[in-house]
N, C-alpha and C positions, 0 to 999 in steps of 0.2 A: 062662458059658463060650461059649455060642453067639454072643453079641454079639462077644466077643473074636475068635473064629474068623472071623466075618464081616469084622471090621475088618482082620485079618491078610490075609484073602483079597482084600479091596478094595485094600489097600496093595500086595500082590503084583501085582494086575492093573494098578494105576497105574504101577508101576515097569516092567512089561512094555510098557505104552503109551508111556512115555517112551523106553524103549530102541528100540521100534519106530520112533518118530518120528526118533530119533537116527540109526538105521540108514538111514532114508529120506534124511536129510540127507547121509549119507556118499556118496550117489550123485553129489553135487555135487563136482567135482574140487577146486574152491577150498576147500571145507569140509574135505574129507579131507586135503588138503595141510597145512592148519593143524593139524588134530587129531592127525595123525601126529607132529607135533613136540612135542606135549604128552604128557609121560610119566605119564599117569594112565589107569587102566582105563576103557573105554567106559561101564561101568555107573555110574561116578561122574561122568563127563563129561556124560552124557545130561541131567543136571539143569540144565546150562548151555547147552543147545542154542541158544536164542535169542541169547544173548550171543556164543556162538561163531560163529554165522552173521554177526553184525555184524562181529566181528573178522576173519572170513575174507575179507570184502569189502575191508576196509582192508589186510589182509595181501597180498591179490592186487594191490591198487593199488600197493603198495610194490614188489612183484616186477616190475611193469611200469612203474615210475616213469620219467617223461621229464623230471624236474627239479622243483624246488620251485614254480616258477610254474605248472606244470601239475598240481600235487598235487590229487587228488580226495577226499582224506579230510576228515572233518568239521573237524578241527583241522590246519591247514596245517603240514606238516613233522613230523607226529606220527601214530602209528598206535595204534588201540585194540586191545590184545593181552592174551592171558592170560599169567599168570606163576605158576609153582608154587613154593610155599614150605612146607616141612615137610609135604609130601603134600597140601596144600590149594591150591586155585586161586583167584586173584583177577585182576580185570581193571583196566586203567588205560592211560592214554596214555603212549606212549614216543616220545622224540624220535628221528627217523631220522638216519642218518649224514650225509645231505646237509644237514639242518638244523643238526646239530652243527658241520659244517664251515663253514656260513654264519655261525653265531653266533661261531665262533672268529675267522673272517676279519673280522667286523664289530664285534668287542668294543670296538674303539677308539671307536666312536660313543658309547659311554657317557661318554666324556670331554667330550662337547659337550652342553650344555644348550640346548634350543631352545624358543622360544615362538611358536606360530602360524606355523610354517615348513613348507612343503610337503615331502613325503617325498623328492621328487627333489632338493631343495636340501639336505636333511639328509644324504643319502648321496652328495653330490657328490664326484667323484674327479678328481684332477689328470690322470690318464690319459685321461679322457673330455672334457677341455676342447677345444672346437673352436678350432683354431689356424690355419685357412685365412684367416680375416678379419684383414687386416693392421692394421685399426684396434685390434685387441686386443693387438698385440705389446708395446707400451709397458707396459700394465697387467700382462700376464703376466710380463714381465721383472722388474717391480718386485716382484711377489708371489713369484717364484722366488728373488729375492735375499733377501727377508724370511725365507722358509723356511730357506734355507741358513745365514743368519746369526743365527737366533733364539737358539739355545743359547749362542752366544758373547755375544750381546747381547739378553737377554730384555726389556730396557727401552727398546727402540727405538720410533720413531714408528710409528703405524698409517697408515691410508689413508682419505682422504675421496674416494670414488669417485662422481662424478656423471655423468649421461649419459642417453641416450634410454631410453624404456620398453622392457623386454624384451631389452636388449642383453647380459644375462648378468652384470650387476654382482654380484648376490647369490651366484650360482653360483660365480663365480671366487673370492670371498672364503671361502665355505663350504668349497670344495675345499682351500683353503689351510689353514683351521682343521683339517679332517679329516686332512690330511697330517701336521700337527704332533701331532694327537691320537694317531696311531699310535705316537708317541714319548712318550706320557704327558702331553702338554700339554693342560690343560683350558681350555675356552672356553665362550662363550655367544653365541647368535645369536637376536636378538629382533626380531620385526616391531613396530616402534615404535608405530604407531597403536593396535593391539590390546593391546599391553602396557600402555599408558596406561589404556585402558578397564578392563582387568583389575585394575590397581593401584588405580584409583579405587574399584572395587567392594569392595576390601579395607580401605578407609580406616576407621580406628578399630579394626581387628581386629589380633590378634597377628601374623598372616601378612603384614601390610603391610610392616613393616620387614625381615622375613626375605626377602621377594621383592625388595625394593629392594637389600638388601645383596648378594644373589646376583649381581645384575647389576653392582653397583658394584665388587665385589672379584674378578670373574672375571679370570684371567690374560690371556685374550684376550676381546675383546668386539666384536661387530658390532651396531650399531644400524641396522637395515634400514629403508629408506624414510623416513628423517627428512624432514620437510617436507610429508608427505602428511597429517599429523594436524591436527586443529583446535587451534590454539595457544591456551592459556589461561595466565594468570599462574601457576597451580598447576603445570601440566605443565612449564613453562619454568623457573620459579624454585625450586620445591620438589622436582622430580624430576630433570630434566635437569642443572641446575646442580650439585647435590650429587654426582651421578654423575661428571660431568666434572672437578669440583674434586678429588675423591678420586683419580681415575685420573691426573690431572696430577701430584698430589703424590707418588703412588706409582710414577710412570713406567710405567703399565700400557698396553700396546699397545691402541689403540682404533680401530675401523674404522667407517665410515659409508657407506651407499649412499643416493643421493638422485637424484631427477629435477631437482633444483634446484642451480644453482651455489652456492658459498658466499655470494656477494653476494645472490642471490635468497633464500637461506635466512635471511639476516639480516633482510630485509624481512618474511619470513613470521613470524619469531619476535617481531617488534614488533607486538603485538596491536592497537595503535592508532598514530596519528601523533604521539602525545605524546612529549615529549623524554625522559621517564623510561623509557618502554617501549623507546625506541630505544637508550638507554644499556644497559639490561638485555640486550637482544638482542645488542648489541655485545660485551658481556662473554662471552656464550655463544660467539660466533664466535671471539673471541680464544683461548678455551680449546680450541676445535676446531683452530685453527691451531697451537696449541702441541702438540697431541696427534698431528697428522697431516701427512702430505704430501698434496697434492691432485692428482688425476688426472681427466681427462674420458674417457669411453668413449662415443663416438657410433658406433653400429653398427645393423645391421638388427634387427628384432624377431624373436628366436628363439622366441618363445612362439606365434607364428602357426602 
């Protein structure tokens, strides 16, 4: 009986210590502000003092929020907060209203599959396109016409856009895809050199064909920076050719960006000066011409 009494006495002292520490934490305005919103007696809350202190910091950050980019919480756009269910308390991350709004406004981006594409390109917007450069007018006009006519004619030609490094070729086409993605149109934007490396690593695996088919069948496709890859017979004849052949047969809009003109791309695709290689390269070019209009974009380097 003595041992039981000692145990009860120790338990009571421990609870008093917890409550004392809890009351000490209540002197912090941030802590008290959060605790007062939780409809549970202090005697029960005191067991969660440490977690509540973490939550109070995140809650205070939210109350003084200056926007998602300035979010100070551990998980951007979320707050670690307590929640009461059936008189019990549990902790978890909750999405803030600004994050919810951002997700809703950018839900269309899920319609675009991208491979090795920078975030700034993935989120490209028509309204952010720099229009002061007159060299861009012809290309922008072409893309604007494509957007406006797509739903009436989803099987129209795409664009082979060649030109100087950093002139914004990929951004312009990505913004076009994103504009149509808002209307539910799905597309794919792939950085061609790295996609080939990735596809080669999957050779002989189940994922190989699935990855190839995803690109081949996309309603809209941008093959970015074609001509910068190391040409091999495999990449040209076993990857690029089937993609283009399928898309030509199905009349699927296909876009390309390149630092090379179409004529220079043909030279690049001929891996040697042999007549057979030149014929194979020529067949690729003929498919590209069937699939696209051609435009040049010579402008200053916007990446500097």
